[in-house]
C-alpha positions in Angstrom: 17.4 38.7 -18.3 17.6 35.6 -17.9 18.2 36.5 -13.6 14.9 37.8 -14.2 12.9 34.9 -15.4 14.7 32.7 -13.5 13.8 34.7 -10.5 10.3 35.1 -11.2 10.3 30.6 -11.7 12.0 30.0 -8.7 9.1 31.9 -6.8 6.5 30.6 -8.5 8.2 26.7 -8.1 9.5 27.9 -4.9 5.5 28.6 -3.6 4.1 25.8 -5.1 6.6 22.9 -3.5 6.3 24.7 -0.1 2.7 24.4 -0.4 2.5 20.5 -0.5 3.6 21.1 3.5 6.1 17.6 3.2 8.7 16.9 5.0 11.4 20.1 5.7 13.8 17.9 4.1 11.9 16.7 1.3 10.8 20.1 0.9 14.5 21.6 1.3 15.9 18.7 -1.2 13.1 19.6 -4.0 13.8 23.5 -4.0 17.8 22.9 -4.5 16.7 20.1 -6.8 14.2 22.9 -9.1 16.6 25.7 -9.1 19.3 24.0 -10.2 17.4 22.6 -13.0 15.0 24.6 -14.1 13.4 22.6 -17.2 14.4 19.4 -16.2 13.8 19.4 -12.5 9.7 20.9 -13.4 9.4 17.8 -15.5 10.8 14.8 -12.4 9.2 17.2 -10.0 5.6 16.6 -11.9 6.0 13.1 -12.9 7.6 12.7 -9.3 6.9 15.0 -6.4 5.2 14.7 -4.6 0.9 15.6 -4.4 -2.0 15.4 -2.1 -4.9 12.1 -3.2 -8.5 12.3 -2.6 -10.5 9.2 -2.6 -14.0 9.4 -1.1 -14.6 6.2 1.1 -17.2 3.7 0.0 -19.8 5.4 2.4 -22.3 2.7 1.8 -19.9 0.6 2.3 -19.5 2.0 5.5 -22.4 2.4 7.2 -22.8 -1.3 6.6 -20.1 -2.4 8.5 -20.5 0.5 11.0 -22.6 -1.5 13.2 -19.1 -4.3 14.6 -17.6 -1.5 15.0 -18.8 -0.7 18.4 -17.3 -4.3 20.1 -14.1 -4.1 18.6 -12.4 -3.2 21.3 -14.5 -5.2 23.7 -13.3 -8.1 22.3 -9.8 -7.9 22.0 -10.1 -7.6 26.1 -12.4 -11.0 26.0 -10.1 -12.2 23.6 -6.7 -11.4 25.1 -7.2 -10.8 28.6 -3.6 -10.4 29.7 -3.7 -7.2 27.0 -1.3 -4.9 28.0 -2.8 -1.2 27.6 -0.2 -1.0 25.4 -1.9 -3.1 23.1 -4.8 -1.4 23.4 -3.5 1.7 22.4 -1.8 0.2 19.5 -5.3 -0.8 18.4 -6.9 1.9 19.0 -4.5 4.4 16.8 -4.6 2.0 13.8 -8.8 2.6 14.7 -8.4 6.1 14.9 -5.8 6.4 11.8 -7.2 3.9 9.1 -10.4 3.1 10.7 -10.3 -0.5 10.7 -11.2 -2.3 14.3 -9.7 -5.1 15.9 -11.7 -7.9 14.4 -11.0 -11.9 15.0 -10.4 -15.1 12.8 -11.4 -18.4 13.0 -8.2 -19.5 11.3 -4.5 -17.8 10.7 -2.0 -19.7 8.8 1.7 -18.8 8.1 2.4 -19.4 4.5 5.9 -19.7 4.1 7.3 -19.6 0.9 5.5 -18.6 -2.7 5.2 -22.5 -3.7 2.9 -23.3 -0.3 0.9 -19.3 -1.1 0.4 -20.4 -4.4 -1.2 -24.1 -3.1 -3.2 -22.1 -1.1 -4.5 -19.8 -3.3 -5.4 -22.2 -6.2 -7.0 -24.1 -3.4 -9.5 -21.1 -2.4 -9.6 -20.2 -5.8 -10.9 -23.5 -7.2 -13.0 -23.9 -4.0 -15.5 -20.7 -4.8 -19.0 -20.1 -5.1 -19.7 -17.2 -5.4 -17.0 -14.3 -6.3 -13.2 -13.8 -6.3 -11.3 -10.7 -5.7 -8.0 -10.2 -6.2 -5.7 -7.4 -6.1 -1.8 -7.1 -6.4 1.1 -5.1 -7.1 2.8 -8.1 -9.1 1.1 -10.0 -11.5 3.1 -12.1 -14.2 2.2 -13.7 -17.7 4.7 -16.3 -17.0 4.2 -20.1 -15.7 2.7 -19.1 -11.8 0.4 -16.0 -13.3 -0.8 -18.1 -16.2 -1.5 -20.9 -13.5 -3.4 -18.7 -11.5 -5.1 -17.4 -14.5 -6.6 -20.5 -16.0 -8.1 -21.4 -13.0 -9.5 -18.0 -12.5 -11.0 -18.2 -15.9 -12.5 -21.9 -15.3 -14.8 -20.2 -12.1 -15.9 -17.4 -14.0 -17.2 -19.8 -16.5 -18.6 -21.8 -13.9 -20.4 -18.8 -13.1 -18.4 -17.3 -10.1 -17.6 -13.3 -9.9 -14.0 -12.6 -10.6 -12.8 -9.5 -10.2 -9.2 -8.4 -10.7 -7.3 -5.5 -9.8 -3.4 -4.9 -10.1 -0.6 -2.4 -10.5 -0.3 -1.0 -13.8 3.6 -0.7 -13.3 4.2 -3.8 -11.2 2.4 -5.3 -13.6 3.7 -3.7 -17.0 4.0 -7.0 -18.9 0.7 -7.9 -18.5 -1.2 -7.4 -21.9 -4.8 -7.3 -23.4 -4.1 -11.2 -25.1 -3.6 -12.3 -21.3 -6.6 -11.1 -19.5 -9.0 -11.4 -22.5 -10.8 -15.0 -21.8 -11.0 -13.8 -18.1 -13.2 -10.4 -19.7 -15.3 -12.9 -22.3 -15.7 -15.5 -19.4 -17.7 -12.8 -17.5 -15.0 -11.5 -15.6 -13.7 -7.9 -15.0 -10.0 -6.4 -15.0 -8.8 -3.3 -13.8 -5.3 -1.5 -13.4 -4.8 0.8 -11.0 -2.9 4.2 -11.5 -3.3 3.7 -15.1 0.8 5.5 -16.7 -0.9 6.9 -19.7 -0.7 10.9 -19.5 -4.1 12.1 -20.0 -5.5 10.4 -17.6 -5.5 13.0 -15.0 -4.6 16.6 -15.2 -1.1 15.8 -13.4 -0.3 11.9 -13.9 0.3 9.7 -10.7 3.6 7.2 -11.0 4.8 7.1 -8.1 1.5 6.0 -6.3 1.3 2.5 -6.5 -1.2 0.4 -5.0 1.8 -2.4 -3.5 -1.2 -4.5 -1.8 -1.4 -8.2 -2.9 -5.4 -9.1 -1.5 -7.3 -12.3 -2.5 -10.4 -12.5 -1.2 -12.5 -16.2 -2.1 -16.3 -15.8 -1.3 -16.2 -13.2 1.3 -15.2 -15.8 4.1 -10.9 -17.0 3.0 -8.9 -14.1 2.6 -5.2 -13.8 1.8 -2.3 -10.7 2.3 1.4 -11.0 2.6 4.6 -9.9 1.0 3.9 -12.8 -1.8 3.4 -11.6 -5.3 1.9 -14.0 -8.4 5.2 -14.2 -10.4 8.2 -16.8 -11.2 10.3 -14.9 -8.9 8.8 -16.1 -5.9 8.0 -19.4 -7.1 11.4 -22.6 -6.5 10.0 -24.8 -8.7 10.9 -22.5 -11.2 13.9 -20.6 -10.1 16.4 -21.9 -7.4 17.0 -18.5 -6.1 13.7 -17.8 -5.5 12.3 -14.5 -3.1 11.8 -15.9 0.8 8.8 -14.4 1.2 5.8 -15.1 3.4 2.0 -14.9 3.7 -0.8 -15.4 5.9 -4.4 -17.3 4.9 -7.5 -15.8 7.5 -11.0 -17.5 7.6 -13.5 -15.7 9.4 -14.8 -11.9 10.5 -11.2 -10.3 9.5 -11.9 -11.1 6.2 -14.9 -9.0 5.8 -12.0 -5.8 6.1 -9.9 -6.9 3.7 -12.6 -7.1 1.3 -13.7 -3.6 2.6 -10.2 -2.4 1.6 -10.6 -4.3 -2.3 -13.9 -3.0 -2.5 -12.9 0.3 -2.4 -9.8 0.4 -4.2 -11.6 -1.4 -7.3 -14.5 1.2 -6.8 -12.0 4.2 -7.3 -9.7 2.5 -9.3 -12.8 2.3 -12.0 -14.7 5.4 -11.1 -13.3 7.0 -14.1 -13.9 5.3 -16.4 -16.6 3.0 -15.8 -19.3 2.9 -14.1 -19.7 1.6 -10.5 -22.1 -0.9 -10.8 -23.8 -1.3 -6.7 -22.5 -4.0 -5.2 -24.6 -7.0 -3.1 -23.0 -6.3 0.1 -25.1 -8.4 2.0 -23.6 -11.7 -0.1 -19.6 -9.8 -0.2 -19.3 -8.8 3.6 -21.2 -12.0 5.2 -22.0 -12.1 9.2 -19.6 -14.8 10.4 -19.1 -15.8 13.9 -16.4 -14.3 15.9 -13.4 -16.8 16.0 -10.5 -16.7 19.0 -8.4 -14.8 17.5 -8.0 -11.3 17.4 -6.5 -9.7 14.2 -7.2 -5.8 12.7 -6.6 -4.6 9.2 -4.3 -1.2 8.7 -4.0 0.4 5.2 -2.3 3.0 4.3 -2.0 5.4 0.3 -1.1 9.1 -0.3 -4.7 9.9 0.2 -4.7 9.4 3.9 -2.0 11.8 5.6 -2.3 9.7 8.8 0.3 7.7 7.5 -1.8 4.4 9.6 1.2 1.9 9.0 3.8 4.2 9.9 2.3 5.0 13.2 1.6 1.8 13.4 5.0 0.3 13.1 5.8 2.9 15.0 3.8 3.0 18.4 4.4 -1.1 18.5 8.5 -0.5 19.1 7.9 2.0 21.4 5.5 0.0 23.3 7.6 -3.2 23.3 9.2 -4.4 26.5 11.4 -7.3 25.6 11.8 -7.8 22.1 11.4 -6.6 18.4 12.4 -8.5 15.8 12.2 -6.6 12.2 12.6 -8.7 8.6 12.1 -6.3 6.0 14.0 -6.2 2.0 14.2 -2.2 2.0 15.1 -0.8 5.7 15.4 3.1 4.4 13.4 4.4 7.7 11.8 7.7 8.8 13.5 9.3 11.8 11.0 8.4 13.8 11.5 4.6 12.9 15.2 5.1 13.6 14.2 7.0 17.5 11.9 4.4 17.9 14.2 1.2 16.8 17.5 2.7 18.7 15.8 3.7 22.0 14.3 0.0 21.8 18.0 -1.1 21.9 18.8 1.4 24.6 16.5 0.4 26.5 16.9 -3.2 27.3 14.4 -4.7 24.5 16.5 -7.4 22.2 16.4 -5.1 18.7 17.0 -7.4 16.5 16.6 -6.9 12.3 17.5 -9.0 9.5 17.5 -7.9 6.0 19.2 -8.9 2.4 22.8 -9.2 1.8 21.7 -7.9 -1.4 18.2 -6.5 -2.3 16.7 -6.5 -6.1 17.9 -2.4 -5.6 21.2 -1.4 -5.3 20.6 2.2 -4.0 18.2 0.7 -1.5 20.7 -1.5 -0.3 23.2 1.2 0.4 21.3 3.0 1.3 20.5 0.8 4.2 23.9 -0.3 5.2 24.5 3.1 6.1 22.0 3.0 9.2 23.4 -0.5 10.4 26.8 1.4 12.7 24.2 3.9 14.9 21.8 0.4 15.4 25.0 -1.4 16.6 26.6 1.5 19.2 22.3 1.7 20.5 22.8 -2.2 21.1 19.9 -3.8 17.9 22.1 -6.3 16.5 21.6 -6.1 12.3 21.6 -9.7 10.5 22.0 -9.8 6.7 20.2 -12.8 4.8 22.8 -14.5 2.5 20.8 -17.3 0.9 18.5 -15.8 -1.5 16.8 -12.0 -2.1 14.0 -11.8 1.0 10.9 -10.5 0.5 9.2 -11.0 3.8 7.6 -7.8 5.7 7.4 -8.8 9.0 8.1 -7.7 12.6 7.6 -9.7 15.9 6.9 -7.4 19.2 7.4 -9.5 22.8 4.8 -12.5 22.5 1.8 -10.7 22.3 2.4 -8.8 18.8 2.6 -8.9 15.2 3.2 -7.6 11.8 2.5 -9.4 8.7 2.0 -7.6 5.4 3.1 -5.9 2.4 4.7 -2.6 3.5 8.5 -2.0 3.5 10.6 -0.6 6.4 11.2 2.4 4.5 9.6 5.7 2.4 8.4 5.0 -0.1 5.7 1.9 1.3 4.4 5.0 4.9 3.8 7.6 2.0 3.9 6.6 -1.1 2.5 3.2 -2.2 -1.0 1.9 -1.2 -0.4 -1.1 1.0 -2.3 -3.3 3.7 -1.5 -5.2 7.1 -2.1 -7.9 9.8 -1.9 -7.3 12.6 -2.0 -10.1 15.8 -2.8 -9.3 18.7 -2.3 -12.8 20.6 0.4 -15.9 20.8 -0.2 -17.3 17.8 0.8 -15.5 15.0 3.7 -14.3 17.2 5.2 -17.6 17.8 5.1 -18.7 14.4 7.1 -15.4 13.1 9.7 -15.9 15.7 10.1 -19.1 14.7 10.5 -19.2 11.3 12.7 -15.2 12.4 15.1 -17.6 13.8 15.0 -20.1 11.3 16.3 -17.4 8.6 19.0 -16.4 11.2 20.3 -19.9 10.4 21.2 -18.0 6.8 22.2 -15.2 7.8 25.6 -13.1 8.9 25.8 -11.0 12.3 27.0 -7.2 11.0 29.9 -6.5 13.5 30.5 -2.2 14.2 34.4 -2.8 13.5 33.6 -4.5 10.0 36.4 -3.8 7.4 35.2 -0.6 4.8 36.7 0.8 2.5 36.6 4.3 1.9 34.0 4.6 -1.2 31.7 1.8 -0.6 31.4 3.6 2.7 31.1 7.2 0.7 28.6 5.4 -2.2 26.4 4.4 1.0 26.3 7.3 2.6 25.3 9.5 -0.7 22.4 6.6 -1.1 21.0 7.9 2.0 20.9 11.9 0.8 17.9 9.8 -1.0 16.0 7.8 1.6 13.0 9.7 1.2 12.5 9.3 -2.7 13.1 5.9 -2.3 
């Protein structure tokens, strides 16, 4: 009787898992786990297994932006006369996968460190006169978070429309008493994917908004790796994370605004009626700037993996250098192949990761890839000063990525992420200079380094979990 029940269970569960059409390795792993652990495995799969999420694009919002799509390709050619065919291909790929064209910025500032970032955020918030939109993975009710919240409350009381969206898991320490003053002052607050059972037929615990976005008056925008937490502030903690962020002005801010507005509508649609938005004031017409940029997003609602494809395409397009900084290095097979191919054809491939990240298993999994990279000619460095949290990519001297996406499975496939791609010298040079500076606090990993058997075995075991990290 037991074998009959188990066989029926295995057949039903097998069909369910197979119909998700996930990567073969991940599908096989889930099938084996569910077969070996019929009860516990089913519970884990129910909460954390692959799902298909569907989100409708805001058609009115997209129509409002459609008139600006036609000039995107021409703008890249005008602003970067020397742009290579491969750069245009990357820009076209992003436009096809994420539906965001090349835009421009009138001003672009690289912010190094949490303190400089927080100062710039507060300055923009205090100067806002019409609206302030925030979306964050981590917003802590600590000293740093309280300072920003007080500024938001003050602006809301002054009549500025404040909308605040935070991830329910990343910002789980936030309680109603923390954001109540903002709501009482006329602001709006929402959690992205609340984790309470019963809100959906199947929970979406595994799908988080990892985005960090601030938009003020539709004219000043921020994105990058810095969360709102004391862990990013050296004024509060001596061992604060090392991170970078980007401040933008110009038409490209409209596309950061678009990302926020679609996430805001999606977060509220199941619980609150979404009020019609005044798009003319939220997405103002701004004269093009001299810096060519493109926003790219990805998430479990878009199976085209826009950020993953953009990273791989940019690495494949490199002729001279690929300098990658990431706190979590758990590459997909395609990304690993792109890196090793680049190194083998003579491109200067350098990868900077933390010596110890805030996740033991991710650190172990990352180490398992080092030997293959080094054998192909890449250089791997471990940052030793403190926790490295920057997420950047420098390609040749004309392309640069900065944003929220780590170089790992979770950012490529599970999280909602956002990155800015800059075409041209300016941000590329700034990030390259910062990369060189960071190397002064790092050590080169050697192929013939001494490794004890059990730590090496642990790294290999952690690598098996790569698709789940």
